[in-house]
N, C-alpha and C positions, 0 to 999 in steps of 0.2 A: 371818117369823122361823122358825117351825116347819118350813116347807117348805125353807128354806135349810139347816137342820140335817139334815133328812132326806137332802138331796142330798149333803151332805158325808159322811154316814155311808155312803151308797151308793157314793160315789167311793172311799172308804177300803177298802171291801170288794171292790172290783173287782179281779179277778186276770186278768192278761193273760199271753200267752206261747204260743208254738207248740211243736212238737217234744215232744209228750206221749205217754205210754204209757197206754192205756185198759184198764180191767179191771172186772170185776164183783165187788162185795164180798159176803162171806158165808162162813160157817164151818159145817162138818159137825159136828153134835153127837154125843154118845156113842151115840145111837140110830141114827146114820146119816142123820139128817134135815138137809137144807140149806134154810134159809129165805132167800128172796130178797126184795129190796125192790121193790114195785110202785108206789111213789109217783110220781105224775104220768105213769105209763105208759099207753099206749093198747092194749097187748097184750103177751103174753109175749116178743115179739121187740123190745120197746121199753123194756127195763128201765133203771133209773138206772145210769149209768156213773160210775166214779171215774177219776181220772187222776193221773199223776205226771210232772213235768218231767224230761227226760233229763239235763239239766245238773245236776240236784240229786244225781245219783249220782257217786260217786268213780270215777276211772279204776282199772282193775285193776292196772296197772303204772305206777309213778311215771315221769314224763317221757315216757310214751308216750300220745299223744293222737291225735285225728282229724287233727291237723296233720302227723303223721309221713308221710314219703314211702312207707313200707312198714310192715306190721304183721302179726304172727302170734303165736300162743301157743307158748311154748317147748316143744319136743318134739312139736309137732303142726303140721306143714306139710302141703301137699297130698299129698305122697308117703306120709305116715304114715296117712292115713285108712283105706286098704284093710286094713291090718294091725291097726288099733285094735279094741278089743273090740266097740264098737258097729258097726264097719264090716264085720265078718265076716258071711257068709251066714246067714240064718235057718235053723234046723233044720226038718226035716219036721214035727216035733211043733209047733213054733212057728207054722208056716204053717197048721197045722190049726185054730188059733184065729184066726178071720177078722178080729177087731179088731186083732190084731198085724200082719197084712198091711196093713190100712188105716193104722195108725200108721206103719208103715215107708214105705209109698208116699207118704204126706202129708209126710214129712220130720220128723214129731214125734219119732220114734225117734232120729234123728241130732241134732236140736236138744237133746234131753235129754242125750245122750252128750257132745256138745261143750260144752254149758253146764256140765256136771259137771266136765269137765277144766279149763275156764277159771276156775271159781270155787273149786275144791277141790284140783285136781291129781290127784284120784282118776280111775281109768280102769276102767269096767266097762259092760257092756251093761245098759240099764235094764230093770227089771221093770215093764212096763206093767200087767200083771195085778194087781200089788201096789197100784199107784196106783188102779186101779178098785175094788179091795176097800176101800181107805181112803176112797174117794169116797162120794157120796150114794147111798142106796138109795131115797130119797123126797125130792121137792121140794115145798116149801110157800111161800106168799107172805104178806107183811105189807103194810100200808098200801094195800090194794086200792082203787082209785077206785070210787066209787059207780056201780052199774050194770054193772060189768065182772066181777062175781063168776063168771060162767059161763066167762069166758076164763082166769081165774086159779085153776082148780081144782087140788087136790093131784095130783101125778103120781108114780107108782111107777117107779123105775129098775131094770130087770133087770140084775143084775151077772153077765152071761154073756159068752161068747166071740162071740156074735152081736149083742150090744147096742151099736148105734151111739150111743144115748143115753148109755150108760155112758162111752164114749170121749170124748164131747163135754164131760163134766164132770170130766175128769182134772185140770184145774187145781186143783179143790177137794181132790182126793185128794192131790195134790202138796203143797199147803199143810198139810193135816192130818197126813200121814205121812212126807213127804219122799220121797227116791228111794233105792231099794236095787237090788241086782243081780239079774239073772235066775238066777244061781246059787243065790241064797237062795230066790227064788220064781220058778220057771220060767214062761216066757210061754206054755206049752202049755195052761194052764187057770187059771181064777180060784181062788185059794187059799181054803180054808174058814176059815182063821184066819191072823192076821198077828203073833202073839206070838212065834213061833219060825220059823226057816227050815225048809225041808223036811228038812234033815239034822239038825234039832234044835239047830243053833248059834244064837247070839244074832243078832238082826236088827240090822245096822248100816246107818244111813241118812245121807244127805247132803241138803242143800238143803231141809230142813224149813222151812216158812214161806214158801217161794217160790211164785210164782203164774205163770200164763201170761197175759201181756197182749198187746195188739195195737197196731199203729201204722199210720198211713195217710198218704199223700201226702208221703213223706219224700224229700228229695234224697239224692244219693250221699254228700254231706257229713254229713247227718243220720244216715245208716246207719252211717257210720264212728264217729259219736259213740256209737251203741248198742253197736257191737262193742268199742270200747275200755273201755266201762263194764260191759257185761253179757255179753260173750263171744261170742255168736253170734246170728244172726237167721234166721228161717225165712221165705223169700220164694219163692213159686211152687214149692213142694215141694222146694226146694233150700236148703241151709243155708250162709250166708255167714259166715266166721269170720276173715277177714283180707283184706289186699290187698298187691299187690307194687309195687315201684318202677316197673315198666313199665306201670302203669295197669290191672291186672287184679284181679278179685276172687279170693280163695281160697275154693273152694266144695266142699261134700260133696254128691254127687249119687247117686241110686239106680240100680242096674242092675236093671230091672224083671223080667228073666228069672231072675236068680239071687238076688234079694232081698239084695243087699249094697250097700255104699257105696264110692265111690272119690272121691279128691280131684282136682279139676281147677282150672285157672286160666281165667278167662273175662273178656273185656273189660268194663270198667266203662262203662256207657252212661248218657247223660243222660236218665233217665226218673224217674218218681215211683214209689217203692217202698211196698208194703203187705205187712204180715206179722205174725209173732208173735215173742215174746221172753220169756225167763224173767227174773224180777226179784224182789227182796225189799225191802220198805220199810225194813228195818233196815240195809240197805247204803247208805242215803243218806249223802252226804258230811257228816261231822261239822261241818266248817267252814261248810258251807251251812246246816245246821240251826241252828247258833249264830247265824249272820248273820240268818236268818229270824226267830228268836225275839227277838234283840236289836233288830232293825229294827222288828218288830211292837210291842215295848214302847215304843221311842222314838217310833214313829209314832203310837201311841195317846195318849201323853202330849202330843205336839205337837197332835194333833187336839183334845183336851180344852182345851188352852190357846187354840187358835184359836177354838173355840166360845165360850169364856169372853170373849175379846176382842170377838167379834162381838156377843155378847149385851149387853155393857156399852156398846158403841158405839151399838147400836140403842136401848138404854134412854135414852142421853143425847139422842138425836135426837127421842125422843117428847116 
């Protein structure tokens, strides 16, 4: 009897479903410390991941879904990328900050710019240096498994133009401070403070609370789901943000010689895609959230009723 009830509870708690966005939880505190959960991990590269289902996010534009024959963001087609704020060449000063070069080459720079346009309609070149300053200066761990204390020691993050570690934690800086323009905080160096822009104007941010998540083994159909809900995806250093009726992706690609981006159309091929995307838990489809909550309540009531019936049936048989 007890075993049967345990099995029922286990079945009720089982969550299935593919097409997920994976990410690491954690928040930078007021002292710049990020605490990560090491529960059940075997090392720093094996931390606990969380996930969200793509279909739980609402589409950005009503009646435009992955089923559409074509899709692009209004005012941003392939031909518009080169003249967009994020598409323009990096300045000599920006290129002097090596992590900006890395962010540009990896496609992160374009992913931020395109996601900003898709979610807010704002258009500006992102300040990567601001994100780094708002990110962690120290990493600590909690729930460290016994015997692995040496592997999970505290780590200082140098917030400098040469720090690849700082660039790797920009997701947490984005969540903490959002995204602002390089006009406010130039990408030529890490700002000493983030309370006012360099020209003493008020700091205006977008996408605060957003995170950088990753996906793997997606079909082209799954990638379209991401684009219609989250705006753009970073795959192989290129950013896909739409598709054409003729079966081509609309992509932002980097010119490695001039450090600028251009928009191109590229054949959609039948392969599995892996990449990154910006998302915010608060943009979950309200209808889906209500359905999940209502379904959970009804399901729980039904489970209790089922256990009650089984208990009394078993009691009568004794």
